[in-house]
LOTI-853701 format. One record per residue (C-alpha): y negated, z negated, x negated. Coordinates in steps of 0.2 Angstrom, whole numbers, padded with zeros to 4 digits, always signed. Example, Ala and Ser with C-alpha at 12.3 -4.5 7.8 and 13.67 -1.06 7.14 Angstrom:
+0022-0039-0062+0005-0036-0068
***
This chain:
+0000+0000-0001-0014+0005-0008-0029-0008-0008-0041-0013+0007-0059-0012+0008-0073-0016+0019-0075+0004+0022-0063+0017+0013-0077+0029+0009-0064+0039-0002-0051+0041+0012-0061+0046+0022-0069+0060+0008-0052+0067+0006-0049+0072+0023-0068+0082+0023-0067+0086+0007-0065+0106+0006-0081+0106+0019-0091+0093+0010-0088+0103-0007-0093+0120+0001-0109+0112+0007-0114+0102-0006-0112+0117-0017-0120+0130-0005-0135+0119-0004-0135+0119-0024-0133+0139-0025-0148+0142-0013-0158+0127-0024-0168+0123-0007-0167+0103-0008-0180+0100+0001-0185+0102+0019-0170+0116+0017-0160+0123+0029-0147+0108+0031-0161+0098+0037-0165+0108+0050-0150+0110+0058-0144+0091+0055-0162+0087+0065-0157+0101+0078-0137+0095+0078-0143+0076+0079-0156+0079+0095-0144+0087+0102-0131+0074+0100-0143+0059+0104-0152+0069+0120-0167+0066+0111-0180+0078+0110-0189+0073+0093-0177+0069+0076-0188+0065+0061-0174+0063+0045-0183+0052+0032-0177+0042+0016-0169+0029+0024-0167+0017+0037-0180+0004+0033-0193+0017+0030-0189+0024+0047-0191+0008+0054-0210+0004+0044-0215+0022+0049-0212+0017+0069-0223+0002+0068-0235+0013+0058-0233+0027+0074-0235+0016+0085-0252+0013+0078-0249-0008+0076-0264-0019+0068-0262-0033+0053-0262-0047+0064-0252-0039+0078-0236-0048+0085-0219-0038+0086-0202-0050+0097-0186-0044+0088-0170-0055+0081-0167-0066+0069-0150-0062+0069-0150-0046+0058-0149-0039+0042-0167-0041+0034-0173-0023+0034-0177-0027+0052-0193-0039+0049-0196-0037+0032-0206-0020+0037-0215-0030+0050-0222-0040+0034-0226-0025+0022-0238-0021+0040-0245-0036+0043-0236-0038+0057-0230-0057+0064-0213-0057+0067-0208-0065+0084-0189-0072+0083-0181-0073+0098-0163-0081+0099-0147-0070+0106-0135-0069+0119-0117-0079+0111-0106-0066+0116-0114-0050+0110-0126-0058+0096-0140-0045+0103-0159-0051+0108-0157-0061+0124-0168-0050+0135-0172-0069+0145-0179-0076+0131-0192-0061+0128-0205-0064+0140-0206-0081+0137-0211-0078+0119-0226-0064+0124-0242-0067+0121-0260-0060+0121-0255-0054+0102-0238-0045+0108-0238-0025+0103-0220-0022+0103-0203-0028+0104-0189-0022+0091-0171-0025+0097-0157-0022+0086-0140-0015+0091-0131-0026+0079-0112-0024+0074-0112-0009+0086-0114-0011+0102-0131-0009+0112-0142-0023+0117-0148-0023+0136-0160-0011+0136-0161-0009+0153-0170-0026+0154-0181-0024+0139-0188-0008+0144-0192-0015+0162-0199-0031+0151-0211-0018+0140-0215-0007+0155-0223-0023+0164-0232-0028+0149-0237-0012+0139-0227-0013+0124-0219-0002+0113-0199-0004+0111-0190+0003+0093-0172+0003+0094-0165-0002+0078-0149+0009+0079-0143+0006+0062-0126-0001+0068-0121+0007+0083-0124+0025+0083-0112+0035+0095-0114+0020+0109-0118+0021+0123-0129+0012+0136-0127+0013+0155-0140+0010+0167-0139+0002+0182-0138+0021+0191-0124+0025+0183-0134+0036+0170-0129+0035+0152-0139+0036+0135-0136+0037+0117-0141+0021+0112-0160+0027+0099-0163+0036+0114-0170+0024+0124-0185+0014+0118-0204+0023+0113-0194+0025+0096-0176+0024+0088-0172+0021+0070-0155+0023+0060-0151+0022+0042-0137+0036+0034-0133+0022+0023-0114+0027+0017-0106+0011+0025-0114+0016+0042-0104+0026+0055-0114+0041+0049-0117+0040+0034-0122+0052+0020-0118+0052-0001-0134+0044-0004-0148+0036+0005-0155+0041+0022-0162+0039+0039-0169+0046+0056-0181+0040+0071-0180+0049+0087-0191+0048+0101-0196+0058+0119-0212+0057+0114-0222+0074+0109-0238+0065+0101-0229+0051+0095-0217+0063+0086-0231+0073+0078-0237+0057+0072-0221+0052+0064-0220+0068+0054-0239+0067+0049-0235+0048+0043-0217+0054+0033-0224+0069+0024-0240+0059+0015-0249+0058+0032-0253+0078+0033-0251+0089+0046-0257+0105+0035-0254+0103+0018-0269+0094+0008-0277+0089+0024-0272+0072+0026-0277+0064+0043-0269+0048+0040-0263+0036+0029-0243+0041+0025-0230+0039+0013-0217+0052+0004-0200+0050+0016-0186+0065+0018-0170+0067+0020-0163+0078+0006-0153+0094+0008-0135+0090+0001-0136+0071+0012-0141+0083+0028-0128+0095+0022-0115+0080+0021-0121+0074+0038-0120+0089+0048-0101+0088+0043-0097+0069+0047-0107+0070+0065-0095+0084+0073-0085+0072+0068-0094+0055+0074-0086+0052+0092-0068+0053+0081-0073+0041+0069-0079+0030+0080-0064+0031+0092-0055+0026+0078-0065+0011+0075-0062+0004+0092-0042+0008+0090-0044-0007+0073-0054-0018+0085-0041-0016+0099-0025-0021+0087-0037-0035+0080-0041-0040+0099-0021-0040+0104-0018-0049+0088-0029-0063+0089-0026-0068+0108-0014-0078+0102-0026-0089+0090-0038-0097+0104-0048-0104+0087-0051-0085+0084-0067-0078+0097-0064-0060+0096-0078-0047+0097-0089-0049+0120-0094-0031+0124-0108-0030+0135-0105-0022+0154-0117-0009+0150-0112-0005+0131-0099+0003+0124-0096-0002+0104-0092+0007+0091-0087-0007+0080-0099-0004+0064-0093-0021+0059-0078-0032+0067-0085-0047+0068-0078-0064+0076-0081-0082+0078-0072-0096+0071-0073-0113+0080-0075-0131+0070-0058-0132+0066-0058-0120+0052-0067-0119+0036-0073-0102+0036-0077-0102+0017-0061-0109+0013-0054-0094+0025-0063-0082+0015-0055-0089-0002-0036-0087+0006-0039-0070+0011-0045-0063-0007-0030-0071-0013-0021-0060-0006-0032-0045-0007-0041-0046+0010-0060-0042+0010-0069-0050+0022-0090-0053+0024-0102-0062+0033-0115-0054+0042-0128-0065+0041-0126-0079+0033-0146-0082+0033-0154-0077+0046-0172-0070+0044-0183-0087+0052-0175-0095+0037-0180-0084+0023-0192-0089+0012-0202-0071+0013-0207-0077+0030-0212-0093+0026-0232-0091+0027-0228-0086+0047-0223-0106+0048-0207-0097+0054-0192-0110+0046-0199-0123+0061-0193-0108+0073-0182-0116+0085-0165-0104+0087-0151-0115+0090-0137-0102+0094-0143-0091+0080-0141-0105+0067-0125-0108+0075-0118-0090+0075-0122-0090+0055-0110-0103+0053-0096-0096+0063-0097-0078+0061-0084-0068+0049-0082-0049+0049-0065-0041+0044-0061-0025+0039-0063-0008+0051-0065+0009+0045-0059+0026+0050-0045+0026+0037-0037+0010+0042-0017+0011+0040-0006+0001+0050+0000-0009+0034-0015-0015+0028-0021-0020+0045-0005-0029+0045-0007-0038+0031-0026-0043+0036-0022-0050+0052-0005-0059+0047-0016-0066+0032-0030-0074+0044-0016-0081+0055-0007-0090+0041-0022-0098+0037-0026-0105+0054-0006-0110+0054-0009-0119+0038-0025-0129+0045-0022-0130+0061-0028-0150+0067
***
């Protein structure tokens, strides 16, 4: 049995090697490395996949989040409501722009921002909401968009972990995550469900004016060469990455289905172990399992489990051990005094097991049996 990886990109590449190699060589032969036809084609194909009017590829997911907030015209001191239980990039860009993140607690089952707590956090300075579709399933976008509309707020979806997931509205209509808010942002970091072979990201919007502003900001603030209308930056997806992403986009639904199959196997196995709470999926969303994240009860020592698994060549990860409101970088906002009991509790309980498109049965058996062995040895 080959070594287990959290994400097996080598095995995934082997399956699409001939297509990828040919696409990369085609870019090199044409020497159109920046803003070449592969970027334009990928942009169009992703627009069709997401059902979005505009997709603007950029250099990475963090740039996407920052440019989105810049495009909304937010000013230093403006407040943005967001979860603390997320990767730091979501809130890091707010601090870079002088915005103040207002942290709201999450649902204890889905890990996503709790809409019931958003309204109480709104003040006269609130300008936007940034929900995060954590681990692969959508936040309750229908509820969030209603709150945003009521208070005239912008919504930027952090869709870095849930590309391909579906959101089901109360009228039975369905939309892809990232296409529901005013702007959706995603990352193509190699380990993502749709990942390139370097760095990359994108934004999507159905608003023509926002799309125009996003394009300007991402291109040095210019709509016409050498005429700079706004302060911008240089953030572009290169042609080689776009070529890889075009191939992977065609397989994204298949990849997500494979991840669901792995998750289903885990769910069935851990049903016999009450010490492990498997991921709950919201009634309004599908799940694409960017991470397979469980919660351990108080009877188990998570750190000891990680050591035990590692000794058996079973990797695991903690996403995320320190929430944003407890990070030193936000100390000047007074965030350390923020009371988020569910977030703080989850950081001590969650652990993620390997889930990827190339998982083999014997690998998953070893993971499950190793976790079970640890639980049996440590039951009180």
